[in-house]
N, C-alpha and C positions, 0 to 999 in steps of 0.2 A: 395686367397685374404688375404692380409695381414691385421691383425687389426686396422690398422690406414684408409685402406681405405674402410673399414667396419663399424668405428664408424669416421665418419670426425671430430665430436667434440671434440675428444681426441686431437688432432693435435696441439699443445701449440702455432704453430704459429699464429692460429685464434685467435682474439681478444673478448672480452667479447660482444662487440655491435655485432659482428656478430652472434654469438651463441645466444645473444637476439632475434635477426631478423629472425633467422630459422624457420622454418614453423616444430617444433616438439609439440607432444602432452604432454605427462606425464614427462618421465625425459630427461635429457639432452643426456645420454649417450646412451639410447636405440635405439637399431635396429627397422628398419621401419618393422614391421609386420599390419596382419591386425588387430592385437588388440589395437595396439597403433597409427593407421593410423590416419590423420586428418579425420574429420567427414565432410562428402558433405551435410547433413541435416544442421547442426550446426546452419547455417545464417538462414536457413528457419523458423527452429526449434524458433531462438529466435524474429524471426521476429512474429511468430506465437503466441510466449508467451508475447511479445510487445503488440500484439493486443488484446488479453485478458486480459490483464491488464488494457489495456486503456478502455475494454468497464466496466472493475470491477468500474475502477475510475470513469467511466462517471455515472455508476448506485448510487453509494455511493454518491457523489455530488447530482443527482436528490432526492436522500433520503433525505438527511440534508437539503435542498431548501425546499422539503414536510414539514420534522419536524417543520423548522423555521417559515414557514407559519400556520401550526397546531398549534405552540406553541403561536404565534402572537394571532389568534383566541381563544385559550384558555384562555390565559391571560385576554383579552377581557370580556370574558364569566364569568371567576372566579372576575373579577370586579364588574358586577353587581350582582353576589352572595354576595359579600362583603356587596356593597349597602344597598342589598334586607338584610341582617342578621343586619345590622347595624340600618334600620328602625325600624325593629321587636325588636331589644333590645331598642330602644328608646320607642315603643309605650309599652313596658312592663314595662319599667321605669316609663311613665307617669301614665298608669293603678295602679301601686302599689301606687305612691304619690297620687292619687286621692282618693284610700281606705283609706291610712293612715288618710286622713282630712274629 
């Protein structure tokens, strides 16, 4: 077997577009061996990885929504405590004014 038939990408008559569309994995001129054969499980793994990422993103969206809801509740509670602190401060000032008179 000559080197041209063993490594078909070396033949200069082939165009770049043809070489780009060939189903080779790592290097352009590598012979087809078990080490660099295209993975049959690649598509399935990509889909599984995609599904896992979708699950993670949905969980993050849920956590963000929950945090925003809690933030609204906490902001309302903080506003109540500020009102109470302002009222107590006014009472203290009023008592101090009454003691001075």
